All heavy atoms as TSV, in Angstrom:
chain	resi	resn	atom	element	x	y	z
A	1	MET	N	N	14.633	-80.521	10.940
A	1	MET	CA	C	15.868	-81.148	11.336
A	1	MET	C	C	16.484	-80.324	12.460
A	1	MET	O	O	16.370	-79.113	12.493
A	1	MET	CB	C	16.815	-81.213	10.148
A	1	MET	CG	C	18.024	-82.022	10.394
A	1	MET	SD	S	18.800	-82.359	8.808
A	1	MET	CE	C	20.427	-82.618	9.360
A	2	GLN	N	N	17.147	-80.997	13.378
A	2	GLN	CA	C	17.785	-80.310	14.494
A	2	GLN	C	C	18.945	-81.152	14.991
A	2	GLN	O	O	19.027	-82.331	14.708
A	2	GLN	CB	C	16.790	-80.078	15.626
A	2	GLN	CG	C	16.189	-81.351	16.169
A	2	GLN	CD	C	15.001	-81.075	17.062
A	2	GLN	OE1	O	14.400	-80.017	17.013
A	2	GLN	NE2	N	14.661	-82.039	17.890
A	3	GLY	N	N	19.856	-80.542	15.725
A	3	GLY	CA	C	20.971	-81.303	16.272
A	3	GLY	C	C	22.120	-80.413	16.690
A	3	GLY	O	O	21.979	-79.205	16.814
A	4	VAL	N	N	23.260	-81.048	16.873
A	4	VAL	CA	C	24.474	-80.325	17.244
A	4	VAL	C	C	25.045	-79.693	15.988
A	4	VAL	O	O	25.279	-80.363	14.991
A	4	VAL	CB	C	25.506	-81.273	17.892
A	4	VAL	CG1	C	26.812	-80.542	18.159
A	4	VAL	CG2	C	24.957	-81.869	19.169
A	5	GLY	N	N	25.240	-78.408	16.063
A	5	GLY	CA	C	25.763	-77.689	14.905
A	5	GLY	C	C	27.268	-77.579	14.907
A	5	GLY	O	O	27.912	-77.638	13.867
A	6	ARG	N	N	27.846	-77.440	16.107
A	6	ARG	CA	C	29.290	-77.223	16.179
A	6	ARG	C	C	29.790	-77.561	17.570
A	6	ARG	O	O	29.138	-77.276	18.566
A	6	ARG	CB	C	29.582	-75.763	15.871
A	6	ARG	CG	C	31.032	-75.410	15.852
A	6	ARG	CD	C	31.218	-73.968	15.473
A	6	ARG	NE	N	32.631	-73.671	15.453
A	6	ARG	CZ	C	33.145	-72.593	14.966
A	6	ARG	NH1	N	32.358	-71.675	14.454
A	6	ARG	NH2	N	34.434	-72.387	14.996
A	7	VAL	N	N	30.973	-78.170	17.610
A	7	VAL	CA	C	31.674	-78.418	18.865
A	7	VAL	C	C	33.074	-77.847	18.696
A	7	VAL	O	O	33.782	-78.183	17.751
A	7	VAL	CB	C	31.752	-79.921	19.198
A	7	VAL	CG1	C	32.582	-80.141	20.453
A	7	VAL	CG2	C	30.366	-80.521	19.362
A	8	GLU	N	N	33.449	-76.963	19.602
A	8	GLU	CA	C	34.755	-76.309	19.528
A	8	GLU	C	C	35.484	-76.495	20.856
A	8	GLU	O	O	34.928	-76.210	21.916
A	8	GLU	CB	C	34.557	-74.819	19.245
A	8	GLU	CG	C	35.817	-74.019	19.199
A	8	GLU	CD	C	35.535	-72.533	19.013
A	8	GLU	OE1	O	34.360	-72.135	18.905
A	8	GLU	OE2	O	36.503	-71.778	18.993
A	9	GLU	N	N	36.700	-76.988	20.801
A	9	GLU	CA	C	37.490	-77.151	22.019
A	9	GLU	C	C	38.076	-75.797	22.418
A	9	GLU	O	O	38.821	-75.178	21.667
A	9	GLU	CB	C	38.611	-78.168	21.804
A	9	GLU	CG	C	39.373	-78.470	23.071
A	9	GLU	CD	C	40.398	-79.585	22.901
A	9	GLU	OE1	O	40.682	-79.967	21.762
A	9	GLU	OE2	O	40.909	-80.050	23.922
A	10	LEU	N	N	37.717	-75.329	23.607
A	10	LEU	CA	C	38.207	-74.037	24.100
A	10	LEU	C	C	39.531	-74.190	24.827
A	10	LEU	O	O	40.415	-73.342	24.705
A	10	LEU	CB	C	37.181	-73.407	25.038
A	10	LEU	CG	C	35.807	-73.126	24.425
A	10	LEU	CD1	C	34.852	-72.610	25.483
A	10	LEU	CD2	C	35.935	-72.135	23.280
A	11	SER	N	N	39.636	-75.235	25.615
A	11	SER	CA	C	40.865	-75.564	26.335
A	11	SER	C	C	40.771	-77.034	26.717
A	11	SER	O	O	39.767	-77.686	26.430
A	11	SER	CB	C	41.042	-74.682	27.573
A	11	SER	OG	O	40.009	-74.928	28.500
A	12	LYS	N	N	41.787	-77.528	27.390
A	12	LYS	CA	C	41.753	-78.925	27.776
A	12	LYS	C	C	40.520	-79.179	28.655
A	12	LYS	O	O	40.312	-78.499	29.655
A	12	LYS	CB	C	43.021	-79.289	28.548
A	12	LYS	CG	C	43.113	-80.750	28.870
A	12	LYS	CD	C	44.423	-81.097	29.527
A	12	LYS	CE	C	44.450	-82.591	29.806
A	12	LYS	NZ	N	45.762	-83.030	30.220
A	13	ASN	N	N	39.673	-80.135	28.234
A	13	ASN	CA	C	38.477	-80.545	28.952
A	13	ASN	C	C	37.371	-79.483	29.002
A	13	ASN	O	O	36.501	-79.523	29.853
A	13	ASN	CB	C	38.814	-81.022	30.375
A	13	ASN	CG	C	37.689	-81.836	30.978
A	13	ASN	OD1	O	37.048	-82.618	30.293
A	13	ASN	ND2	N	37.434	-81.656	32.255
A	14	LEU	N	N	37.377	-78.504	28.095
A	14	LEU	CA	C	36.328	-77.484	28.061
A	14	LEU	C	C	35.914	-77.235	26.612
A	14	LEU	O	O	36.760	-76.920	25.764
A	14	LEU	CB	C	36.831	-76.195	28.702
A	14	LEU	CG	C	35.771	-75.191	29.115
A	14	LEU	CD1	C	34.827	-75.793	30.160
A	14	LEU	CD2	C	36.413	-73.950	29.673
A	15	TYR	N	N	34.611	-77.385	26.347
A	15	TYR	CA	C	34.102	-77.323	24.979
A	15	TYR	C	C	32.927	-76.363	24.866
A	15	TYR	O	O	32.131	-76.211	25.785
A	15	TYR	CB	C	33.644	-78.716	24.521
A	15	TYR	CG	C	34.780	-79.695	24.435
A	15	TYR	CD1	C	35.229	-80.372	25.557
A	15	TYR	CD2	C	35.419	-79.915	23.228
A	15	TYR	CE1	C	36.290	-81.254	25.488
A	15	TYR	CE2	C	36.483	-80.801	23.149
A	15	TYR	CZ	C	36.908	-81.470	24.280
A	15	TYR	OH	O	37.961	-82.327	24.209
A	16	HIS	N	N	32.819	-75.740	23.692
A	16	HIS	CA	C	31.690	-74.889	23.330
A	16	HIS	C	C	30.824	-75.709	22.373
A	16	HIS	O	O	31.296	-76.138	21.317
A	16	HIS	CB	C	32.198	-73.614	22.647
A	16	HIS	CG	C	31.119	-72.693	22.231
A	16	HIS	ND1	N	30.723	-72.556	20.921
A	16	HIS	CD2	C	30.342	-71.854	22.949
A	16	HIS	CE1	C	29.754	-71.673	20.854
A	16	HIS	NE2	N	29.505	-71.234	22.064
A	17	VAL	N	N	29.571	-75.962	22.753
A	17	VAL	CA	C	28.667	-76.790	21.956
A	17	VAL	C	C	27.469	-75.937	21.536
A	17	VAL	O	O	26.827	-75.308	22.376
A	17	VAL	CB	C	28.176	-78.017	22.770
A	17	VAL	CG1	C	27.269	-78.891	21.919
A	17	VAL	CG2	C	29.354	-78.819	23.311
A	18	SER	N	N	27.179	-75.926	20.243
A	18	SER	CA	C	26.027	-75.186	19.717
A	18	SER	C	C	25.017	-76.158	19.129
A	18	SER	O	O	25.398	-77.122	18.455
A	18	SER	CB	C	26.467	-74.220	18.612
A	18	SER	OG	O	27.396	-73.297	19.100
A	19	TYR	N	N	23.738	-75.902	19.389
A	19	TYR	CA	C	22.655	-76.708	18.827
A	19	TYR	C	C	21.869	-75.855	17.833
A	19	TYR	O	O	21.724	-74.656	18.021
A	19	TYR	CB	C	21.703	-77.176	19.930
A	19	TYR	CG	C	22.260	-78.300	20.760
A	19	TYR	CD1	C	23.110	-78.043	21.828
A	19	TYR	CD2	C	21.933	-79.614	20.480
A	19	TYR	CE1	C	23.627	-79.076	22.594
A	19	TYR	CE2	C	22.442	-80.658	21.237
A	19	TYR	CZ	C	23.286	-80.374	22.297
A	19	TYR	OH	O	23.797	-81.399	23.050
A	20	PHE	N	N	21.358	-76.500	16.782
A	20	PHE	CA	C	20.595	-75.779	15.775
A	20	PHE	C	C	19.246	-76.458	15.549
A	20	PHE	O	O	19.039	-77.611	15.924
A	20	PHE	CB	C	21.363	-75.726	14.448
A	20	PHE	CG	C	21.390	-77.054	13.733
A	20	PHE	CD1	C	20.440	-77.343	12.768
A	20	PHE	CD2	C	22.357	-78.002	14.020
A	20	PHE	CE1	C	20.445	-78.568	12.121
A	20	PHE	CE2	C	22.374	-79.219	13.370
A	20	PHE	CZ	C	21.413	-79.509	12.416
A	21	ALA	N	N	18.354	-75.727	14.927
A	21	ALA	CA	C	17.055	-76.261	14.502
A	21	ALA	C	C	16.628	-75.502	13.257
A	21	ALA	O	O	16.996	-74.342	13.050
A	21	ALA	CB	C	16.011	-76.097	15.601
A	22	ASN	N	N	15.867	-76.163	12.430
A	22	ASN	CA	C	15.283	-75.502	11.266
A	22	ASN	C	C	13.938	-74.939	11.657
A	22	ASN	O	O	13.184	-75.558	12.417
A	22	ASN	CB	C	15.119	-76.480	10.104
A	22	ASN	CG	C	16.434	-76.830	9.461
A	22	ASN	OD1	O	17.366	-76.047	9.470
A	22	ASN	ND2	N	16.525	-78.025	8.911
A	23	GLN	N	N	13.643	-73.771	11.150
A	23	GLN	CA	C	12.345	-73.153	11.397
A	23	GLN	C	C	11.902	-72.414	10.140
A	23	GLN	O	O	12.720	-72.114	9.269
A	23	GLN	CB	C	12.398	-72.194	12.578
A	23	GLN	CG	C	13.186	-70.931	12.326
A	23	GLN	CD	C	13.171	-69.988	13.513
A	23	GLN	OE1	O	12.904	-70.395	14.635
A	23	GLN	NE2	N	13.466	-68.728	13.277
A	24	ARG	N	N	10.640	-72.125	10.082
A	24	ARG	CA	C	10.115	-71.371	8.942
A	24	ARG	C	C	10.324	-69.883	9.210
A	24	ARG	O	O	9.927	-69.365	10.244
A	24	ARG	CB	C	8.630	-71.672	8.747
A	24	ARG	CG	C	8.053	-71.048	7.487
A	24	ARG	CD	C	6.618	-71.482	7.245
A	24	ARG	NE	N	6.444	-72.919	7.313
A	24	ARG	CZ	C	6.640	-73.779	6.298
A	24	ARG	NH1	N	7.050	-73.311	5.138
A	24	ARG	NH2	N	6.430	-75.064	6.447
A	25	GLY	N	N	10.973	-69.221	8.276
A	25	GLY	CA	C	11.234	-67.790	8.404
A	25	GLY	C	C	10.001	-66.967	8.071
A	25	GLY	O	O	8.969	-67.491	7.636
A	26	PHE	N	N	10.095	-65.659	8.269
A	26	PHE	CA	C	8.978	-64.760	7.983
A	26	PHE	C	C	8.569	-64.790	6.519
A	26	PHE	O	O	7.419	-64.553	6.177
A	26	PHE	CB	C	9.321	-63.322	8.398
A	26	PHE	CG	C	9.412	-63.142	9.879
A	26	PHE	CD1	C	10.620	-62.849	10.479
A	26	PHE	CD2	C	8.289	-63.286	10.681
A	26	PHE	CE1	C	10.717	-62.686	11.851
A	26	PHE	CE2	C	8.366	-63.130	12.050
A	26	PHE	CZ	C	9.588	-62.829	12.637
A	27	ASP	N	N	9.534	-65.095	5.642
A	27	ASP	CA	C	9.233	-65.157	4.212
A	27	ASP	C	C	8.722	-66.527	3.773
A	27	ASP	O	O	8.467	-66.758	2.598
A	27	ASP	CB	C	10.464	-64.778	3.396
A	27	ASP	CG	C	11.645	-65.713	3.642
A	27	ASP	OD1	O	11.507	-66.678	4.424
A	27	ASP	OD2	O	12.711	-65.473	3.042
A	28	GLY	N	N	8.570	-67.472	4.725
A	28	GLY	CA	C	8.053	-68.794	4.411
A	28	GLY	C	C	9.120	-69.835	4.109
A	28	GLY	O	O	8.824	-71.016	4.023
A	29	ASN	N	N	10.355	-69.405	3.932
A	29	ASN	CA	C	11.451	-70.334	3.653
A	29	ASN	C	C	11.972	-70.954	4.942
A	29	ASN	O	O	11.906	-70.346	6.006
A	29	ASN	CB	C	12.602	-69.621	2.939
A	29	ASN	CG	C	12.240	-69.204	1.535
A	29	ASN	OD1	O	11.520	-69.914	0.843
A	29	ASN	ND2	N	12.732	-68.045	1.124
A	30	GLN	N	N	12.516	-72.169	4.828
A	30	GLN	CA	C	13.153	-72.820	5.964
A	30	GLN	C	C	14.506	-72.159	6.218
A	30	GLN	O	O	15.231	-71.826	5.277
A	30	GLN	CB	C	13.367	-74.311	5.684
A	30	GLN	CG	C	12.106	-75.118	5.692
A	30	GLN	CD	C	11.534	-75.261	7.088
A	30	GLN	OE1	O	12.259	-75.485	8.049
A	30	GLN	NE2	N	10.234	-75.135	7.206
A	31	GLU	N	N	14.839	-71.956	7.491
A	31	GLU	CA	C	16.135	-71.407	7.844
A	31	GLU	C	C	16.690	-72.162	9.044
A	31	GLU	O	O	15.951	-72.673	9.872
A	31	GLU	CB	C	16.041	-69.913	8.149
A	31	GLU	CG	C	15.090	-69.559	9.273
A	31	GLU	CD	C	14.915	-68.059	9.461
A	31	GLU	OE1	O	15.316	-67.284	8.582
A	31	GLU	OE2	O	14.375	-67.667	10.500
A	32	CYS	N	N	17.991	-72.253	9.102
A	32	CYS	CA	C	18.685	-72.936	10.190
A	32	CYS	C	C	19.104	-71.882	11.215
A	32	CYS	O	O	19.767	-70.907	10.865
A	32	CYS	CB	C	19.900	-73.665	9.636
A	32	CYS	SG	S	20.779	-74.632	10.856
A	33	VAL	N	N	18.691	-72.062	12.477
A	33	VAL	CA	C	19.017	-71.082	13.511
A	33	VAL	C	C	19.663	-71.774	14.706
A	33	VAL	O	O	19.374	-72.936	15.012
A	33	VAL	CB	C	17.761	-70.305	13.982
A	33	VAL	CG1	C	17.201	-69.470	12.851
A	33	VAL	CG2	C	16.712	-71.232	14.526
A	34	CYS	N	N	20.537	-71.059	15.390
A	34	CYS	CA	C	21.149	-71.554	16.613
A	34	CYS	C	C	20.131	-71.394	17.736
A	34	CYS	O	O	19.596	-70.311	17.939
A	34	CYS	CB	C	22.418	-70.772	16.928
A	34	CYS	SG	S	23.259	-71.364	18.410
A	35	VAL	N	N	19.859	-72.483	18.454
A	35	VAL	CA	C	18.848	-72.435	19.510
A	35	VAL	C	C	19.433	-72.566	20.908
A	35	VAL	O	O	18.749	-72.307	21.894
A	35	VAL	CB	C	17.755	-73.501	19.300
A	35	VAL	CG1	C	16.947	-73.192	18.044
A	35	VAL	CG2	C	18.339	-74.895	19.239
A	36	ALA	N	N	20.703	-72.982	21.008
A	36	ALA	CA	C	21.323	-73.109	22.325
A	36	ALA	C	C	22.833	-73.153	22.176
A	36	ALA	O	O	23.355	-73.670	21.196
A	36	ALA	CB	C	20.852	-74.370	23.034
A	37	LYS	N	N	23.506	-72.578	23.171
A	37	LYS	CA	C	24.961	-72.626	23.240
A	37	LYS	C	C	25.351	-72.978	24.668
A	37	LYS	O	O	24.808	-72.414	25.610
A	37	LYS	CB	C	25.582	-71.279	22.874
A	37	LYS	CG	C	25.349	-70.853	21.451
A	37	LYS	CD	C	25.996	-69.505	21.203
A	37	LYS	CE	C	25.731	-69.040	19.785
A	37	LYS	NZ	N	26.356	-67.731	19.535
A	38	PHE	N	N	26.273	-73.926	24.805
A	38	PHE	CA	C	26.733	-74.358	26.124
A	38	PHE	C	C	28.251	-74.380	26.154
A	38	PHE	O	O	28.890	-74.671	25.140
A	38	PHE	CB	C	26.247	-75.778	26.448
A	38	PHE	CG	C	24.765	-75.939	26.444
A	38	PHE	CD1	C	24.113	-76.470	25.349
A	38	PHE	CD2	C	24.016	-75.566	27.546
A	38	PHE	CE1	C	22.739	-76.645	25.347
A	38	PHE	CE2	C	22.644	-75.735	27.556
A	38	PHE	CZ	C	22.006	-76.270	26.450
A	39	ILE	N	N	28.821	-74.111	27.308
A	39	ILE	CA	C	30.232	-74.359	27.565
A	39	ILE	C	C	30.266	-75.430	28.632
A	39	ILE	O	O	29.752	-75.227	29.736
A	39	ILE	CB	C	30.973	-73.092	27.997
A	39	ILE	CG1	C	30.937	-72.077	26.842
A	39	ILE	CG2	C	32.403	-73.423	28.407
A	39	ILE	CD1	C	31.580	-70.758	27.141
A	40	VAL	N	N	30.816	-76.598	28.272
A	40	VAL	CA	C	30.735	-77.774	29.137
A	40	VAL	C	C	32.065	-78.516	29.181
A	40	VAL	O	O	32.918	-78.352	28.306
A	40	VAL	CB	C	29.639	-78.741	28.644
A	40	VAL	CG1	C	28.269	-78.108	28.727
A	40	VAL	CG2	C	29.915	-79.232	27.243
A	41	THR	N	N	32.200	-79.346	30.211
A	41	THR	CA	C	33.361	-80.230	30.291
A	41	THR	C	C	33.142	-81.410	29.349
A	41	THR	O	O	32.028	-81.657	28.865
A	41	THR	CB	C	33.558	-80.768	31.716
A	41	THR	OG1	O	32.430	-81.576	32.057
A	41	THR	CG2	C	33.746	-79.642	32.724
A	42	PHE	N	N	34.192	-82.175	29.132
A	42	PHE	CA	C	34.099	-83.338	28.257
A	42	PHE	C	C	33.091	-84.349	28.804
A	42	PHE	O	O	32.282	-84.898	28.058
A	42	PHE	CB	C	35.476	-83.984	28.091
A	42	PHE	CG	C	35.468	-85.161	27.170
A	42	PHE	CD1	C	35.331	-84.977	25.796
A	42	PHE	CD2	C	35.575	-86.446	27.658
A	42	PHE	CE1	C	35.305	-86.064	24.935
A	42	PHE	CE2	C	35.561	-87.539	26.806
A	42	PHE	CZ	C	35.427	-87.346	25.438
A	43	GLU	N	N	33.118	-84.570	30.120
A	43	GLU	CA	C	32.200	-85.533	30.729
A	43	GLU	C	C	30.746	-85.110	30.531
A	43	GLU	O	O	29.877	-85.924	30.247
A	43	GLU	CB	C	32.505	-85.701	32.223
A	43	GLU	CG	C	33.835	-86.354	32.518
A	43	GLU	CD	C	35.020	-85.393	32.422
A	43	GLU	OE1	O	34.809	-84.152	32.408
A	43	GLU	OE2	O	36.155	-85.880	32.332
A	44	THR	N	N	30.473	-83.829	30.695
A	44	THR	CA	C	29.114	-83.324	30.500
A	44	THR	C	C	28.703	-83.460	29.043
A	44	THR	O	O	27.567	-83.832	28.739
A	44	THR	CB	C	29.008	-81.858	30.954
A	44	THR	OG1	O	29.358	-81.785	32.331
A	44	THR	CG2	C	27.607	-81.308	30.741
A	45	MET	N	N	29.618	-83.179	28.127
A	45	MET	CA	C	29.324	-83.313	26.703
A	45	MET	C	C	28.973	-84.763	26.367
A	45	MET	O	O	28.044	-85.026	25.600
A	45	MET	CB	C	30.506	-82.832	25.863
A	45	MET	CG	C	30.210	-82.812	24.383
A	45	MET	SD	S	31.488	-82.013	23.385
A	45	MET	CE	C	32.914	-83.005	23.790
A	46	LEU	N	N	29.691	-85.729	26.962
A	46	LEU	CA	C	29.368	-87.137	26.740
A	46	LEU	C	C	27.972	-87.479	27.251
A	46	LEU	O	O	27.211	-88.181	26.586
A	46	LEU	CB	C	30.401	-88.043	27.408
A	46	LEU	CG	C	31.769	-88.115	26.753
A	46	LEU	CD1	C	32.690	-89.028	27.558
A	46	LEU	CD2	C	31.664	-88.584	25.320
A	47	ALA	N	N	27.621	-86.980	28.436
A	47	ALA	CA	C	26.286	-87.232	28.993
A	47	ALA	C	C	25.209	-86.614	28.107
A	47	ALA	O	O	24.161	-87.222	27.861
A	47	ALA	CB	C	26.190	-86.684	30.414
A	48	MET	N	N	25.455	-85.412	27.605
A	48	MET	CA	C	24.495	-84.749	26.729
A	48	MET	C	C	24.330	-85.520	25.427
A	48	MET	O	O	23.210	-85.703	24.944
A	48	MET	CB	C	24.935	-83.313	26.440
A	48	MET	CG	C	24.860	-82.394	27.643
A	48	MET	SD	S	25.698	-80.817	27.384
A	48	MET	CE	C	24.618	-80.022	26.209
A	49	SER	N	N	25.431	-85.984	24.852
A	49	SER	CA	C	25.332	-86.710	23.582
A	49	SER	C	C	24.652	-88.057	23.781
A	49	SER	O	O	23.863	-88.487	22.943
A	49	SER	CB	C	26.702	-86.873	22.933
A	49	SER	OG	O	27.505	-87.765	23.658
A	50	ALA	N	N	24.930	-88.728	24.891
A	50	ALA	CA	C	24.270	-90.009	25.164
A	50	ALA	C	C	22.763	-89.821	25.312
A	50	ALA	O	O	21.971	-90.609	24.793
A	50	ALA	CB	C	24.853	-90.652	26.417
A	51	ALA	N	N	22.353	-88.764	25.989
A	51	ALA	CA	C	20.925	-88.484	26.156
A	51	ALA	C	C	20.280	-88.130	24.820
A	51	ALA	O	O	19.138	-88.513	24.552
A	51	ALA	CB	C	20.722	-87.363	27.163
A	52	THR	N	N	21.008	-87.434	23.970
A	52	THR	CA	C	20.490	-87.071	22.656
A	52	THR	C	C	20.270	-88.322	21.812
A	52	THR	O	O	19.236	-88.468	21.159
A	52	THR	CB	C	21.451	-86.107	21.932
A	52	THR	OG1	O	21.604	-84.933	22.731
A	52	THR	CG2	C	20.934	-85.726	20.566
A	53	VAL	N	N	21.222	-89.229	21.848
A	53	VAL	CA	C	21.102	-90.468	21.079
A	53	VAL	C	C	19.941	-91.310	21.592
A	53	VAL	O	O	19.186	-91.886	20.819
A	53	VAL	CB	C	22.429	-91.269	21.129
A	53	VAL	CG1	C	22.251	-92.665	20.562
A	53	VAL	CG2	C	23.522	-90.521	20.389
A	54	ARG	N	N	19.769	-91.361	22.916
A	54	ARG	CA	C	18.679	-92.136	23.517
A	54	ARG	C	C	17.342	-91.397	23.426
A	54	ARG	O	O	16.306	-91.959	23.717
A	54	ARG	CB	C	18.973	-92.414	24.992
A	54	ARG	CG	C	20.081	-93.397	25.234
A	54	ARG	CD	C	20.160	-93.789	26.709
A	54	ARG	NE	N	19.969	-92.697	27.630
A	54	ARG	CZ	C	20.926	-92.113	28.356
A	54	ARG	NH1	N	22.166	-92.524	28.257
A	54	ARG	NH2	N	20.648	-91.133	29.177
A	55	HIS	N	N	17.365	-90.111	23.078
A	55	HIS	CA	C	16.167	-89.269	23.043
A	55	HIS	C	C	15.480	-89.247	24.406
A	55	HIS	O	O	14.264	-89.367	24.524
A	55	HIS	CB	C	15.182	-89.728	21.968
A	55	HIS	CG	C	15.725	-89.628	20.599
A	55	HIS	ND1	N	15.834	-88.438	19.930
A	55	HIS	CD2	C	16.215	-90.578	19.766
A	55	HIS	CE1	C	16.365	-88.649	18.742
A	55	HIS	NE2	N	16.599	-89.941	18.621
A	56	THR	N	N	16.276	-89.110	25.456
A	56	THR	CA	C	15.726	-89.049	26.807
A	56	THR	C	C	16.209	-87.784	27.487
A	56	THR	O	O	17.144	-87.134	27.038
A	56	THR	CB	C	16.180	-90.263	27.644
A	56	THR	OG1	O	17.607	-90.271	27.714
A	56	THR	CG2	C	15.700	-91.561	27.039
A	57	GLU	N	N	15.579	-87.478	28.593
A	57	GLU	CA	C	16.004	-86.351	29.405
A	57	GLU	C	C	17.063	-86.815	30.385
A	57	GLU	O	O	17.062	-87.966	30.813
A	57	GLU	CB	C	14.822	-85.764	30.163
A	57	GLU	CG	C	13.812	-85.117	29.255
A	57	GLU	CD	C	12.697	-84.442	30.035
A	57	GLU	OE1	O	12.865	-84.202	31.248
A	57	GLU	OE2	O	11.672	-84.157	29.416
A	58	ILE	N	N	17.958	-85.903	30.742
A	58	ILE	CA	C	18.956	-86.205	31.761
A	58	ILE	C	C	18.792	-85.211	32.898
A	58	ILE	O	O	18.453	-84.054	32.685
A	58	ILE	CB	C	20.398	-86.176	31.203
A	58	ILE	CG1	C	20.671	-84.889	30.443
A	58	ILE	CG2	C	20.667	-87.365	30.342
A	58	ILE	CD1	C	22.068	-84.776	29.910
A	59	SER	N	N	19.013	-85.694	34.086
A	59	SER	CA	C	18.822	-84.851	35.256
A	59	SER	C	C	20.054	-83.988	35.505
A	59	SER	O	O	21.146	-84.273	35.027
A	59	SER	CB	C	18.562	-85.720	36.486
A	59	SER	OG	O	19.733	-86.439	36.817
A	60	ASP	N	N	19.873	-82.929	36.285
A	60	ASP	CA	C	20.999	-82.099	36.696
A	60	ASP	C	C	22.019	-82.935	37.454
A	60	ASP	O	O	23.216	-82.700	37.350
A	60	ASP	CB	C	20.534	-80.939	37.581
A	60	ASP	CG	C	19.827	-79.861	36.784
A	60	ASP	OD1	O	19.938	-79.862	35.549
A	60	ASP	OD2	O	19.161	-79.017	37.405
A	61	GLU	N	N	21.535	-83.908	38.215
A	61	GLU	CA	C	22.439	-84.754	38.991
A	61	GLU	C	C	23.358	-85.559	38.075
A	61	GLU	O	O	24.539	-85.716	38.357
A	61	GLU	CB	C	21.649	-85.686	39.899
A	61	GLU	CG	C	22.521	-86.407	40.901
A	61	GLU	CD	C	21.700	-87.096	41.979
A	61	GLU	OE1	O	20.956	-86.401	42.688
A	61	GLU	OE2	O	21.819	-88.327	42.072
A	62	GLU	N	N	22.825	-86.042	36.951
A	62	GLU	CA	C	23.660	-86.769	36.000
A	62	GLU	C	C	24.698	-85.847	35.384
A	62	GLU	O	O	25.836	-86.245	35.144
A	62	GLU	CB	C	22.814	-87.372	34.883
A	62	GLU	CG	C	22.042	-88.600	35.274
A	62	GLU	CD	C	21.275	-89.157	34.104
A	62	GLU	OE1	O	21.858	-89.979	33.372
A	62	GLU	OE2	O	20.119	-88.753	33.927
A	63	LEU	N	N	24.303	-84.596	35.110
A	63	LEU	CA	C	25.232	-83.661	34.483
A	63	LEU	C	C	26.254	-83.089	35.447
A	63	LEU	O	O	27.428	-82.986	35.126
A	63	LEU	CB	C	24.443	-82.493	33.856
A	63	LEU	CG	C	23.744	-82.785	32.548
A	63	LEU	CD1	C	22.930	-81.571	32.126
A	63	LEU	CD2	C	24.720	-83.159	31.468
A	64	PHE	N	N	25.796	-82.692	36.642
A	64	PHE	CA	C	26.650	-81.921	37.522
A	64	PHE	C	C	27.042	-82.636	38.803
A	64	PHE	O	O	27.724	-82.077	39.652
A	64	PHE	CB	C	25.964	-80.591	37.879
A	64	PHE	CG	C	25.564	-79.792	36.688
A	64	PHE	CD1	C	24.228	-79.580	36.381
A	64	PHE	CD2	C	26.514	-79.262	35.834
A	64	PHE	CE1	C	23.859	-78.851	35.277
A	64	PHE	CE2	C	26.154	-78.534	34.723
A	64	PHE	CZ	C	24.820	-78.323	34.447
A	65	GLY	N	N	26.587	-83.860	38.998
A	65	GLY	CA	C	26.912	-84.595	40.217
A	65	GLY	C	C	25.845	-84.410	41.273
A	65	GLY	O	O	24.876	-83.663	41.081
A	66	PRO	N	N	26.005	-85.071	42.413
A	66	PRO	CA	C	24.954	-85.085	43.437
A	66	PRO	C	C	24.636	-83.717	44.038
A	66	PRO	O	O	23.518	-83.488	44.468
A	66	PRO	CB	C	25.481	-86.037	44.486
A	66	PRO	CG	C	26.891	-86.311	44.159
A	66	PRO	CD	C	27.120	-85.900	42.735
A	67	THR	N	N	25.581	-82.780	44.047
A	67	THR	CA	C	25.286	-81.467	44.625
A	67	THR	C	C	24.682	-80.534	43.601
A	67	THR	O	O	24.062	-79.550	43.962
A	67	THR	CB	C	26.548	-80.823	45.222
A	67	THR	OG1	O	27.538	-80.727	44.198
A	67	THR	CG2	C	27.074	-81.654	46.375
A	68	GLY	N	N	24.879	-80.837	42.321
A	68	GLY	CA	C	24.310	-80.033	41.257
A	68	GLY	C	C	24.855	-78.613	41.237
A	68	GLY	O	O	25.633	-78.208	42.081
A	69	GLY	N	N	24.433	-77.885	40.266
A	69	GLY	CA	C	24.765	-76.477	40.210
A	69	GLY	C	C	25.532	-76.097	38.969
A	69	GLY	O	O	26.471	-76.765	38.586
A	70	ALA	N	N	25.079	-75.060	38.360
A	70	ALA	CA	C	25.758	-74.476	37.218
A	70	ALA	C	C	25.354	-73.024	37.153
A	70	ALA	O	O	24.254	-72.662	37.568
A	70	ALA	CB	C	25.358	-75.191	35.926
A	71	THR	N	N	26.219	-72.198	36.634
A	71	THR	CA	C	25.918	-70.786	36.507
A	71	THR	C	C	25.548	-70.495	35.074
A	71	THR	O	O	26.272	-70.860	34.158
A	71	THR	CB	C	27.142	-69.932	36.909
A	71	THR	OG1	O	27.487	-70.268	38.244
A	71	THR	CG2	C	26.821	-68.460	36.809
A	72	VAL	N	N	24.415	-69.869	34.858
A	72	VAL	CA	C	23.978	-69.484	33.532
A	72	VAL	C	C	23.971	-67.980	33.477
A	72	VAL	O	O	23.364	-67.313	34.304
A	72	VAL	CB	C	22.566	-70.035	33.229
A	72	VAL	CG1	C	22.112	-69.578	31.860
A	72	VAL	CG2	C	22.552	-71.545	33.344
A	73	ASN	N	N	24.673	-67.436	32.507
A	73	ASN	CA	C	24.734	-65.973	32.344
A	73	ASN	C	C	23.801	-65.532	31.266
A	73	ASN	O	O	23.579	-66.141	30.324
A	73	ASN	CB	C	26.164	-65.539	32.016
A	73	ASN	CG	C	27.090	-65.793	33.172
A	73	ASN	OD1	O	26.682	-65.727	34.310
A	73	ASN	ND2	N	28.333	-66.095	32.864
């Protein structure tokens, strides 16, 4: 199982989104782990959720506009 684990509003129009997935641990048991964390605008979060529901990929242009660009630290 995998999906969005948490959405937290940081400020107006800015959200922290965490994704999780289940994996088999070293002891053989299933464990839930965080696999990605993003800080995104509301519009980007909507595009991400729509792509997740459709199970399709979305381009950088759809997320960030025609000029694209995002900073990843």
